N, C-alpha and C positions, 0 to 999 in steps of 0.2 A: 215298559219295554226299554231296554237300555239302548242308547244311541252309540253308534260306532264312529269313532274319530279316525278318519283316513289320513290325517296329517302325520308325518313321521315325528317321532319324539325329538326333543331338542338335543338330547345327547348324541343322536345319530347324525346330526347335521354338522359336518366339519369342513373347514376350508382347507384347500390344498396348501401345503407349505410354499411360501413364496421363495423364488430364487434369490440368492444373495446378491446377484448382479442387478436385480430389479429394485432393490431397496434404495440405492442412491437416486435412481431415476424418479421413483415415487416421491422421494424427499424433495427433489427439485420441483416436481409438479405441485406438491403441496405448498412449497415456499412461493411459487409463482414467479420464479426468476431462475435463469441459468446459473451455473457455477461462475464464481468471480473471475476465473482465469480464461473463460471462453472468449469474451470479446477481444482481449489483447492477443490471444492465441490465433484467432482468425485474422486479425490485423497483421500479425507477424508473418503468417503464411502468405497473405496477400502481398506483403512487402517483398518477400523472397521471390515470389512469382513475377512481380514488376521488375525487380532487379535482374532476373533471368531474361526477361524480354527486352529491356531497354539498356541495361549495362551488364552484360554477362560476365565481364571481367571481375565484377564485385562479388560473384558467387563461385568463382573458380576454387579448386581445392587449395591452392596456395594462399589465396586471399582469405578463405575461411579459416585456415590454420593460423593466419596472422591476426584475425579479428577475434576469434573465440576466446583466447586467453584474456584479452582485455574485457570481453563481455562477461566473463566469469568474475573478474575483479569488480566491475561495475555492479553486477548482480549482488555480490556480497555486501558492497557498500550500501546499495539501495535497500537491502533487507534490514540493515541496521537503521536506516532512515525511516523505514516503515514502522518499526516498533515505536519510534519517537512520535511520528506523525499521528499514530493511532490514539495517542493521548493528547492531541491538540497542540503539540509542540512542533518544533523544527530545530534541526541541529546544523548550525553554521560552522561548527568546528571540524567538520569532515576534512577539509584540506589540510588543516594543521595536524590532525592525528595521523593521516596517511603519510604526510611529508615527514613527520617526526619518526615514524616507523621506518621509512625508507632510509633516512639519514642514519639512524642507529644501526641498522643492519648492514650498512656499507662503511660507515666511519669507524665503528668499534672494531670489527674484525680486520678492516683495512687489507682485504685480500686473503686473510688467514681463515680458512674454513673451520679450523679447530675452535675458534672463538664464536662461531655462528650461533650455537645453542645459547650461550650467555647473552648474546645480542638480542635474540628472540625473547628471552625472559625479560630483559630490560625494556624492550619495546612494549610488551604486554603490561608490564608494571606501570610504565609511564602513561600509556593510553587509558588503562583502567583507573589510574589515579585521576586523570582528567575527566573520565566519565563519572567518577564519584563526586568530584567537585561540581560538575554540571548538574547532576541529579540533586545534590544537596542545595545548591543555590536556587534551583527551580522549584523543587518539591517542598523543601523545608523553609527556606527564606522567602520564597515567593517572587523571585526575580523573573522578569519576562524571558521566555526561552530565547528570543532573538538577541537580547542584550547579553544574557549569560554566555551563550555559545559563541557569539561574536567576540566577546572579550577573551574567552578561552582560546579561540583561534589565534588572536593576536599574541597571547602568551606562548602558545605552542610555536608560532613562527619565530618568536624571539629565541626559543630553545634551539630551533632548527639552525638559525644563523650562528648561534654560539657554538654548536657542536661541529657543524660542517664548514664554517667559514664561508658559506655560500657556494662551495664547490665540493660535493662529496666524492669519494673515490669510487671506482667501479665495484660492482657486486662480486661476491665470492663465487668460485666455480661450483661449489656444492649447492648453493641456493639457486644458481642459474640452471643447473642440471635438474633440480627438483621442480622448480616453478615452470620452467620451460619444457619439461618432459611431457610424454604422452603415454597413455595406457590404452591399448587396442585402437590406436589412432586418434584418441580423444585427448585434448590437452588437460593436464592435471588441474589447472586453475578452474576449468569448466566442470570437471568432475567434483572438485571440492565444493563449488558453488551448488551443484545439484544435490550433493549430500547434505549440505547445510540447509538448503531450502526444504528438503524432506524432513529433516529433524525438527526444524522450527515449526513447520506446518503441523506435525504431530503434537508438539508441545503446546502450541497455541490452540489447536482445535480439539484435541483429544484428552487433555489433562485438566485437572481442576484448577491448577495454577494458571494455565493458559486461558481457560474460560473466564476466570475472574479478571485476568488481565484485559481481555476484550470487553468484559462488562463495564469495567471502570472507564475504558476509553469511549464506549458507546454512550454512556450516560453517567455523568459524575454525580448528579443529585440522586439518581436511582441507586447507584452503587453505595453511596453513603447511607441511604435509607436501608439497604440490605445489610449493612454492617461491615462493608469492605473498606479497608484503609486505602484511599485513593492515592495518597502521597507515596506509599510504599511501592505500589506498582509503577508509578511514574519514575521513581528513583531507579527501580530495576530496569526500566526501559533504556535509560541513558547508559547504564553500565553495560548491558547486553549490546547496545549499539556500539559502544567503544571497543568491545572485544571483536565485533565484526569488522570495524574499520581497521583495527590492527591486523587482522587476518588478511584483509584485502591489501594492506600495505606490505605485508611479508611477501605475498605473491607478486605484487607489482615490482618490488625490489629485485626479484629474481628474473622477471620477464624482461625488464629493461636493463640492458647490460651496463649502461652508464647513465644512471638516473640523475635528474637535477635536484636541487635543494628543495624546490617547491613542486614536487611531482604530483601532489594531490590537488593542485589548483583546478584541474580539469574534471574533477569528480563531484563538485558541489551541485551545479545545475543539472547535469544528467541524472544524479541520484534522486533529486526531487522530482524531475520529470518522470523517471521510472516509477516512483511511488504513485504519482497522480495517474499516469497511464494505466497502472495496475489496478485502478479502481478505488484507491484509498483517498478519502476526502481530506484536504488540508485542515478542515475544521474538526477532525478527529472522528473516531468511530471504528467500525469493523474494517479490517483489511486482510489482504492475502499476500503472504511472502512469496508464494508460488507465482501469482500473477505479477508481482513486482519483478521477480527474476526473469520471467518471460518478457516483460517490458524492457528490461535491461538489454536483452538480446535484440529486441526491436530497435532500440535507440542505437546500439552498436552497429547494426547492419545499415540503419538509416545514415549514420555518419559516414560509413564506408561508401555507400552509394553516392553521397554528395561529394566526397573526396575524389572518387573515380571520375566524376563528371568534370573535374578540373577546378572546382570551387575552392576558395581560400578557407583558412581556419575561421575567419570571421563569419563567413556564410554558414559554416557548420554550427557555430554558436547560435546564429539566428534560427537555424532549423531546430536546434534543441529547445530554444525559447518558444518557437511556434508549437512544437509538440507539447510543451508544458501548458501553453495557453489552451490548446485543444482539450487536453485532459482536464484542466480546470473547468472549462465550459461544459464538459460532459458530466463530470462526477461531483463537482463542488458547487455549482450554481443551482439553487433550488428552483428549477424551472416550473415544477408543478405549483409551488406556492405563488410564483409570479403569475402563472396563467389563471389561477383561481382568483387572484386579486385584480389583475389588470386585463384578463381575457375578455373576449367579446361576450355580450349578453346572449342568453339562450334564444332560440327561435320563437319561443312563446312570448318573448318580450319580458319586460320587468314584471316581477310578481306584484300583485295588488296588495296593498296594505290592508290587513283585516280591520273591520270596524267593530268596536266594542260597544255593545248596547247595555245600558244600565237596566237592572231588573225592574219590571213594572212599567217601562216606557215602550211605546209602540216602535216596531221595527220599521226602518225606512223602506220605501217601496223597492228601490234598487237592491237593497240588501236581502229583502224577502224573496225577490225573484232569483237572486243568485243562490240562496240557500235551497230554494225549491228545486232548482235544476241540478243540484249536486246529489250523488247517491248517498244512501245512509252510511254512517260511520260503522265502525266495528261493533258497537253496541246495538246498532239498529235504531238508534234514536234519531229523530228529526225535529229540528226546532220549528215550531209553528209560528204563524204570524201573531203579532201582538205580544211576543215575548213569553207565551204560555207553551208548555210542553204537553 
């Protein structure tokens, strides 16, 4: 008599198609961690709320319109620094590249907007050449990033003094109109920073080149074992960073009507702080340019909040250094490793050292009692007294 199977056939069991919006959420749940930009986004929202409660002048419409263009410049600069830090390096030539760009865009046109396009090309050529030299010294020759970029910064400062004589002329009207302009009430510098952050995020996270770039930064030995040329991607990082520094310098030259010769001095420490607060470890590895851009907004608003309270420029620098220290403590210090190594012992006390009994020798009484009290292992075997099974 044939038996009837009441179970439905396998082909008839189908899962409902998942919603596209649920895919990122499931991905975060599987990864076991929130998106990289969420912590700094919440911190930025909390900072604006605190500013509204304690220093409402720092979040007025006029104050925000004055702060947001500089936040865009810092975000672009910090995104370039992120690319370098992801590969375990650091770029100390940021002030020199930004200052050289500002000087070229003011000294060469000298008020003539017709020469502005040539000045922008010269600025990009100079900064990209500096990025190529940085990348070659670090990736090909093996010079330490601190030494290479610090020497490059000194070289760029020499060019700044030679070109401007220490006192560059005011910016051109065309550049001031573009960099200081707004679209739908949003400053152009901030819009450009948002576009660049979106483009870089897609390139790094969604393309083969970007994934390989992150893989090399996350694990040098593993990337070499996978056949990736680590030095090539490190070289690319410094060139891309130089292009971003020049873009930031172009905007800064238009935002500040009468810039100084060393206008980029104030962007080194904040750019590193934005990278760290954005979740990128200074030891290298994965990073997020979007989180870095949000961290740049956080630092810009924090600086404005401090200045509205009447604090001096020195206090502002101390606040930036404190933000950097907090970011280092959160993202760069291996707390789990320290806790595993120096943490408190478990409640059960120190684990007993197992005794090894030679075959044919009697088992000590205390060892025999301990074995008898334990449940059988996965194979169901139990060691009998006297060493016999």
